[in-house]
TIBA-39504 format. One line per field, with one value per residue (C-alpha): residue in three letters; x, y, z. Coordinates in nm, 3 decimals, always signed. Last residue first. Layout:
BEGIN
code = Ala:...
x = X:...
y = Y:...
z = Z:...
This chain:
BEGIN
code = Asn:Lys:Arg:Gly:Gly:Leu:Leu:Gln:Lys:Val:Thr:Lys:Gln:Pro:Asn:Phe:Asn:Glu:Ile:Asp:Asp:Pro:Val:Asn:Gln:Gly:Cys:Thr:Val:Tyr:Ser:Leu:Asp:Ala:Gly:Thr:Tyr:Leu:Lys:Ile:Asn:Leu:Leu:Asn:Gly:Leu:Thr:Thr:Thr:Glu:Asp:Leu:Lys:Thr:Phe:Ile:Leu:Lys:Tyr:Asp:Thr:Met:Met:Ser:Tyr:Ala:Asp:Val:Ile:Ser:Leu:Leu:Asp:Arg:Tyr:Lys:Thr:Thr:Ala:Ser:Leu:Val:Leu:Phe:Val:Glu:Lys:Glu:Ala:Leu:Gly:Asp:Val:Ser:His:Val:Phe:Asn:Lys:Met:Thr:Glu:Lys:Gln:Val:Glu:Asn:Gln:His:Ser:His:Gly:Ala:Thr:Asp:Val:Met:Ile:Phe:Asp:Tyr:Glu:Lys:Phe:Asp:Leu:Leu:Ala:Gln:Glu:Val:Glu:Glu:Thr:Ser:Tyr:Ile:Ile:Arg:Phe:Pro:Val:Glu:Leu:Ile:Asn:Ala:Tyr:Thr:Arg:Leu:Gln:Glu:Ala:Ala:Ala:Ile:Arg:Tyr:Thr:Asp:Ala:Thr:Leu:Leu:Ala:Val:Lys:Lys:Gly:Ala:Glu:Val:Ser:Phe:Lys:Ser:Ala:Ile:Lys:Ala:Ile:Thr:Thr:Thr:Lys:Gly:Val:Gly:Thr:Pro:Gly:Val:Phe:Phe:Ile:Val:Lys:Pro:Gly:Lys:Gln:Ala:Val:Thr:Ile:Glu:Ser:Pro:Lys:Gly:Phe:Lys:Leu:Ile:Met:Lys:Gln:Tyr:Val:Asn:Ala:Leu:Ala:Tyr:Asp:Phe:Pro:Val:Asn:Pro:Lys:Asn:Ala:Lys:Glu:Met:Glu:Asp:Ile:Ile:Gln:Asn:Ala:Tyr:Gln:Glu:Asn:Val:Glu:Asn:Asp:Ile:Met:Thr:Asn:Tyr:Leu:Leu:Lys:Met:Phe:Arg:Glu:Leu:Glu:Asn:Asn:Lys:Glu:Glu:Glu:Lys:Glu:Glu:Lys:Lys:Glu:Thr:Glu:Pro:Lys:Glu:Glu:Glu:Pro:Lys:Gln:Leu:Gln:Gln:Glu:Leu:Leu:Leu:His:Leu:Ser:Asp:Leu:Lys:Glu:Glu:Ile:Ala:His:Asn:Glu:Ala:Lys:Arg:Asp:Gly:Gln:Ala:Ile:Ala:Glu:Val:Leu:Pro:Gln:Lys:Lys:Glu:Glu:Lys:Val:Thr:Glu:Pro:Ala:Pro:Lys:Ala:Ile:Glu:Lys:Lys:Val:Thr:Val:Ile:Lys:Gln:Glu:Thr:Glu:Glu:Glu:Leu:Ala:Val:Thr:Val:Glu:Thr:Leu:Gln:Pro:Arg:Leu:Phe:Ser:Phe:Ile:Gly:Lys:Lys:Lys:Val:Asn:Arg:Val:Asn:Met:Ile:Val:Val:Asn:Asn:Gly:Leu:Glu:Lys:Lys:Ala:Ala:Glu:Val:Ala:Glu:Tyr:Glu:Thr:Lys:Gly:Gln:Phe:Lys:Lys:Ile:Ile:Met
x = -1.295:-1.487:-1.266:-1.268:-1.502:-1.599:-1.897:-1.639:-1.410:-1.717:-1.826:-1.491:-1.454:-1.804:-1.765:-2.095:-2.028:-1.986:-2.176:-2.122:-1.941:-2.221:-2.381:-2.302:-2.590:-2.385:-2.285:-2.424:-2.419:-2.437:-2.536:-2.635:-2.787:-3.115:-3.113:-3.404:-3.306:-2.948:-2.893:-3.130:-2.942:-2.596:-2.706:-2.882:-2.564:-2.408:-2.368:-2.250:-2.520:-2.568:-2.275:-2.434:-2.734:-2.827:-2.833:-2.922:-3.066:-3.143:-3.500:-3.760:-4.100:-4.427:-4.460:-4.092:-4.168:-4.413:-4.169:-3.861:-4.058:-4.186:-3.839:-3.688:-3.946:-3.832:-3.472:-3.511:-3.414:-3.061:-2.924:-3.191:-3.340:-3.364:-3.503:-3.369:-3.541:-3.374:-3.527:-3.454:-3.707:-4.052:-4.146:-4.200:-4.191:-4.514:-4.392:-4.256:-4.530:-4.813:-4.650:-4.631:-4.999:-5.075:-4.844:-5.019:-5.372:-5.255:-5.085:-4.894:-4.552:-4.621:-4.512:-4.227:-4.337:-4.106:-3.794:-3.737:-3.393:-3.382:-3.058:-2.836:-3.048:-3.133:-3.472:-3.559:-3.874:-4.001:-3.927:-4.067:-4.407:-4.405:-4.356:-4.622:-4.889:-4.794:-4.945:-4.852:-4.503:-4.301:-4.004:-3.650:-3.387:-3.010:-2.797:-2.641:-2.720:-3.078:-3.149:-3.034:-3.272:-3.567:-3.491:-3.545:-3.860:-4.016:-3.923:-4.076:-4.406:-4.470:-4.736:-4.674:-4.364:-4.366:-4.026:-3.843:-3.463:-3.296:-2.940:-2.689:-2.362:-2.043:-1.892:-1.798:-2.065:-2.357:-2.308:-2.186:-2.417:-2.730:-2.601:-2.568:-2.889:-3.088:-2.949:-3.060:-3.413:-3.415:-3.306:-3.468:-3.744:-4.045:-4.027:-3.879:-3.835:-3.591:-3.691:-3.413:-3.511:-3.228:-3.214:-3.190:-3.021:-2.800:-2.865:-2.605:-2.474:-2.561:-2.353:-2.412:-2.181:-1.993:-2.123:-2.247:-2.238:-1.883:-1.754:-1.882:-1.712:-1.388:-1.389:-1.487:-1.191:-0.945:-1.079:-1.047:-0.676:-0.630:-0.809:-0.546:-0.687:-0.722:-0.974:-1.032:-1.276:-1.560:-1.828:-1.747:-1.749:-2.085:-2.247:-2.076:-2.230:-2.580:-2.565:-2.487:-2.760:-3.034:-2.906:-2.956:-2.631:-2.678:-2.321:-2.323:-2.466:-2.148:-1.922:-2.101:-2.057:-1.701:-1.657:-1.814:-1.619:-1.313:-1.405:-1.467:-1.159:-0.963:-1.133:-0.957:-0.618:-0.659:-0.792:-0.459:-0.277:-0.461:-0.397:-0.002:+0.003:-0.162:+0.100:+0.371:+0.264:+0.138:+0.293:+0.041:+0.071:-0.180:-0.440:-0.479:-0.763:-0.994:-0.730:-0.587:-0.938:-0.990:-0.649:-0.755:-1.083:-0.947:-0.674:-0.938:-0.937:-0.562:-0.488:-0.727:-0.534:-0.702:-0.714:-0.496:-0.219:+0.087:+0.023:-0.051:+0.237:+0.320:-0.069:-0.134:+0.126:-0.022:-0.375:-0.241:-0.085:+0.299:+0.475:+0.782:+0.950:+0.934:+1.166:+1.056:+1.315:+1.297:+0.919:+0.715:+0.647:+0.282:+0.065:-0.152:-0.019:+0.115:+0.005:+0.161:+0.507:+0.412:+0.192:+0.450:+0.705:+0.457:+0.368:+0.027:+0.056:-0.247:-0.267:-0.369:-0.407:-0.390:-0.494:-0.364:-0.537:-0.337:-0.386:-0.261:+0.039:+0.004:-0.133:+0.183:+0.426:+0.518:+0.577:+0.361:+0.080:-0.211:-0.304:-0.667:-0.749:-0.875:-0.823:-0.809:-0.862:-0.822:-0.574:-0.656:-0.608:-0.227:+0.044:+0.217:-0.052:-0.318:-0.181:-0.105:-0.476:-0.617:-0.416:-0.533:-0.893:-0.862:-0.753:-0.421:-0.233:-0.090:-0.009:+0.028:+0.132:+0.036:+0.151:+0.012
y = +1.590:+1.254:+0.949:+0.709:+0.419:+0.384:+0.628:+0.860:+0.842:+0.871:+1.185:+1.364:+1.253:+1.370:+1.721:+1.935:+2.301:+2.448:+2.590:+2.693:+3.013:+3.274:+3.278:+3.028:+2.765:+2.459:+2.191:+2.279:+2.091:+2.245:+2.112:+1.755:+1.680:+1.477:+1.090:+1.066:+0.727:+0.718:+1.084:+0.996:+0.705:+0.857:+1.153:+0.919:+0.728:+1.012:+0.900:+1.073:+1.324:+1.682:+1.821:+1.733:+1.968:+2.047:+1.864:+2.068:+1.891:+1.998:+2.020:+1.912:+2.015:+1.951:+1.569:+1.532:+1.744:+1.479:+1.184:+1.363:+1.402:+1.060:+0.906:+1.147:+1.004:+0.639:+0.758:+0.910:+1.270:+1.373:+1.474:+1.744:+1.829:+2.148:+2.103:+2.346:+2.492:+2.680:+2.947:+3.124:+3.392:+3.473:+3.145:+2.972:+3.253:+3.121:+2.767:+2.749:+2.963:+2.743:+2.425:+2.565:+2.637:+2.285:+2.138:+2.373:+2.237:+1.875:+1.842:+1.534:+1.705:+1.873:+2.254:+2.493:+2.795:+2.928:+3.139:+3.306:+3.418:+3.652:+3.665:+3.874:+4.204:+4.466:+4.307:+4.369:+4.574:+4.357:+4.019:+4.132:+4.211:+3.841:+3.718:+3.958:+3.796:+3.458:+3.572:+3.662:+3.800:+3.939:+4.158:+4.221:+4.425:+4.350:+4.549:+4.198:+4.296:+4.409:+4.116:+3.879:+4.060:+4.028:+3.661:+3.619:+3.842:+3.615:+3.299:+3.453:+3.553:+3.174:+3.102:+3.389:+3.191:+3.341:+3.507:+3.742:+3.818:+4.024:+3.963:+4.169:+3.997:+4.095:+3.744:+3.749:+3.964:+3.905:+3.578:+3.373:+3.604:+3.506:+3.139:+3.173:+3.359:+3.108:+2.820:+2.993:+3.026:+2.688:+2.525:+2.185:+2.251:+2.273:+2.051:+2.175:+2.437:+2.716:+2.889:+3.052:+3.312:+3.418:+3.760:+3.893:+3.721:+3.425:+3.355:+3.341:+3.014:+2.797:+2.498:+2.141:+1.919:+1.664:+1.301:+1.102:+0.757:+0.861:+0.927:+0.563:+0.401:+0.591:+0.462:+0.088:+0.070:+0.207:-0.059:-0.320:-0.228:-0.225:-0.571:-0.716:-0.897:-1.284:-1.293:-0.971:-0.709:-0.566:-0.832:-0.830:-0.457:-0.410:-0.645:-0.484:-0.146:-0.286:-0.465:-0.137:+0.037:-0.202:-0.233:+0.143:+0.325:+0.386:+0.428:+0.094:-0.056:+0.096:-0.061:-0.398:-0.404:-0.317:-0.601:-0.855:-0.714:-0.767:-1.119:-1.192:-1.034:-1.270:-1.599:-1.697:-1.579:-1.775:-2.071:-2.059:-2.031:-2.309:-2.556:-2.451:-2.504:-2.844:-2.940:-2.814:-3.018:-2.791:-2.566:-2.283:-1.913:-1.700:-1.538:-1.167:-1.071:-0.921:-0.727:-0.598:-0.492:-0.300:-0.110:-0.030:+0.090:+0.312:+0.443:+0.548:+0.920:+0.979:+0.700:+0.868:+1.192:+1.504:+1.629:+1.928:+1.801:+1.735:+1.356:+1.344:+1.119:+0.900:+0.867:+0.768:+0.488:+0.377:+0.354:+0.151:-0.116:-0.113:-0.402:-0.248:-0.178:-0.539:-0.648:-0.925:-1.197:-1.321:-1.393:-1.246:-1.389:-1.385:-1.144:-1.046:-1.178:-0.897:-0.903:-0.550:-0.667:-0.969:-0.789:-0.544:-0.809:-0.975:-0.666:-0.536:-0.240:-0.082:+0.288:+0.543:+0.912:+1.234:+1.542:+1.894:+2.208:+2.530:+2.877:+3.133:+3.330:+3.718:+3.618:+3.403:+3.703:+3.701:+3.304:+3.017:+2.924:+2.722:+2.416:+2.328:+1.964:+1.645:+1.304:+0.940:+0.942:+0.604:+0.577:+0.354:+0.614:+0.589:+0.660:+0.977:+1.126:+0.996:+1.204:+1.510:+1.488:+1.459:+1.772:+1.973:+1.857:+1.951:+2.318:+2.500:+2.179:+1.957:+1.577:+1.337:+0.980:+0.641:+0.330:-0.002
z = +1.894:+1.856:+1.879:+1.559:+1.578:+1.240:+1.282:+1.390:+1.081:+0.850:+1.035:+0.985:+0.636:+0.545:+0.683:+0.697:+0.678:+0.995:+1.273:+1.637:+1.592:+1.482:+1.744:+2.015:+2.064:+2.023:+1.765:+1.424:+1.113:+0.747:+0.400:+0.374:+0.036:+0.003:-0.097:+0.149:+0.315:+0.244:+0.403:+0.683:+0.791:+0.732:+0.963:+1.183:+1.270:+1.448:+1.793:+2.097:+2.127:+2.239:+2.089:+1.740:+1.829:+1.485:+1.147:+0.823:+0.532:+0.180:+0.070:-0.224:-0.150:+0.032:+0.035:+0.133:+0.431:+0.576:+0.474:+0.643:+0.963:+0.980:+0.914:+1.183:+1.441:+1.383:+1.373:+1.752:+1.745:+1.878:+1.580:+1.540:+1.212:+1.010:+0.639:+0.432:+0.112:-0.162:-0.379:-0.704:-0.759:-0.911:-1.085:-0.759:-0.497:-0.293:-0.305:+0.034:+0.183:+0.031:+0.163:+0.513:+0.523:+0.399:+0.649:+0.925:+0.822:+0.790:+1.157:+1.157:+1.091:+1.414:+1.398:+1.368:+1.209:+0.938:+0.935:+0.581:+0.459:+0.186:+0.045:-0.206:-0.170:-0.442:-0.481:-0.115:-0.154:-0.428:-0.311:+0.036:-0.134:-0.277:+0.082:+0.184:-0.083:+0.060:+0.408:+0.767:+0.719:+1.024:+0.873:+0.958:+0.783:+0.857:+1.132:+1.234:+1.605:+1.515:+1.294:+1.591:+1.808:+1.568:+1.518:+1.912:+1.894:+1.619:+1.808:+2.147:+1.976:+1.883:+1.655:+1.408:+1.292:+0.922:+0.990:+0.741:+0.756:+0.503:+0.388:+0.195:+0.138:+0.299:+0.337:+0.685:+0.834:+0.624:+0.491:+0.819:+1.018:+0.825:+0.851:+1.245:+1.276:+1.064:+1.299:+1.613:+1.451:+1.359:+1.673:+1.666:+1.930:+1.685:+1.377:+1.033:+0.774:+0.668:+0.360:+0.149:-0.105:-0.339:-0.441:-0.807:-1.081:-1.077:-0.715:-0.441:-0.309:-0.006:+0.036:-0.044:+0.141:-0.087:-0.088:+0.212:+0.019:-0.135:+0.230:+0.321:+0.010:+0.113:+0.459:+0.364:+0.138:+0.381:+0.637:+0.377:+0.316:+0.692:+0.710:+0.468:+0.153:+0.200:-0.092:-0.301:-0.144:-0.382:-0.301:+0.064:+0.067:-0.079:+0.142:+0.460:+0.336:+0.264:+0.618:+0.777:+0.565:+0.689:+1.049:+1.087:+1.185:+1.575:+1.643:+1.827:+1.484:+1.306:+1.545:+1.527:+1.163:+1.155:+1.413:+1.158:+0.881:+1.068:+1.160:+0.783:+0.691:+0.910:+0.844:+0.515:+0.635:+0.963:+0.781:+0.561:+0.900:+1.058:+0.761:+0.781:+1.162:+1.117:+0.869:+1.107:+1.404:+1.693:+1.954:+2.019:+1.939:+2.133:+1.909:+1.823:+1.587:+1.839:+2.004:+1.685:+1.574:+1.923:+1.850:+1.509:+1.632:+1.888:+1.635:+1.405:+1.424:+1.469:+1.224:+0.967:+0.986:+0.935:+1.298:+1.229:+1.014:+1.207:+1.226:+0.864:+0.711:+1.027:+1.085:+0.733:+0.752:+1.088:+0.934:+0.639:+0.834:+0.888:+0.757:+0.613:+0.976:+1.070:+0.790:+0.566:+0.482:+0.841:+0.827:+1.070:+1.412:+1.491:+1.665:+1.373:+1.038:+0.827:+0.465:+0.382:+0.311:+0.122:-0.101:-0.181:-0.273:-0.518:-0.704:-0.718:-0.529:-0.337:-0.381:-0.117:-0.151:+0.063:-0.098:-0.027:-0.163:-0.191:-0.083:-0.310:-0.218:-0.106:+0.224:+0.310:+0.287:+0.656:+0.636:+0.620:+0.378:+0.510:+0.335:+0.246:+0.322:+0.148:+0.278:+0.178:-0.210:-0.340:-0.637:-0.913:-1.205:-1.198:-0.943:-1.091:-1.313:-1.093:-0.801:-1.016:-1.139:-0.772:-0.696:-1.001:-0.898:-0.549:-0.646:-0.656:-0.615:-0.369:-0.344:-0.038:-0.059:+0.099:-0.106:-0.014
């Protein structure tokens, strides 16, 4: 297994450099932005660094990576050449802030070694040889079982955990080292999450962004964080509206945030007022609309919500974000996403990641709905406790890595 890093002005350029040197079969393990150093660093463009892995097909390399757990290595193979993938990555990325798979997966790797270790017993050579072959055949099976249990412990739904294991068993070659299998699972799960979908400006006029979701998930605070991100950090013109006329406290909370950010605020009671806001704020970049949190089983409120969301169809570009709490039970999440799927297409924002130790529902809902994941929040602080969804970070935790 070859582990190597490449840099470029963009992720595409770095990946192309990796493919040019190592071929098209490279597996992308990590992507990060590289901070320039030195007093004139701000004058130089930021680079993107990708860490890639490649399984060598030569006989010598196969010998060096297939290390038998807790058994003496052949004298012709030096110990230092037989590092598993996660250790090799750790050596290369140990100084990169929390981007190394070893740093994230060391607890799983230790558990794997404990599970796979067996004491050596004095037995006839023929019997040892047979057991050695059986050990190789069973090693991957035991690894997959342990990996499955790890995902279940992190509340990945059984259906999706089985799907991932089945895909890997079909893709892996016989007797493949479990560290290579781990890297393969890691990459496949990242692909299942996909890239985060960020908010972008409209091609013409303001973009209207509706935030929908059940009560108590933190919609209003999330809107304030995103509004701050674009208004203060990006210098965009943002207007805040609320259609939540059921809870006075929610409207006043958003009004307070609007005053702090020095952006317009308005309470709307009808779809006609949404259309009027489009005219009044036609020079703005974003019109962000907070909607009433309600029971997804209330048909009247669902119809009202649907009318609001579709009030700008044909008049302006729009995006709808369904805000969900990572602490909500999976069965309840299914009812919620089904209800909103009947109203409109949406992207996903998960809140309260700091209030749970398991992130399985992020993968569950992504695979169930097929909707893009956009942002996650991990606290009440505005505007700090929000970030773009990070698939690498999430997968590492789902596979047993420590949570930062």
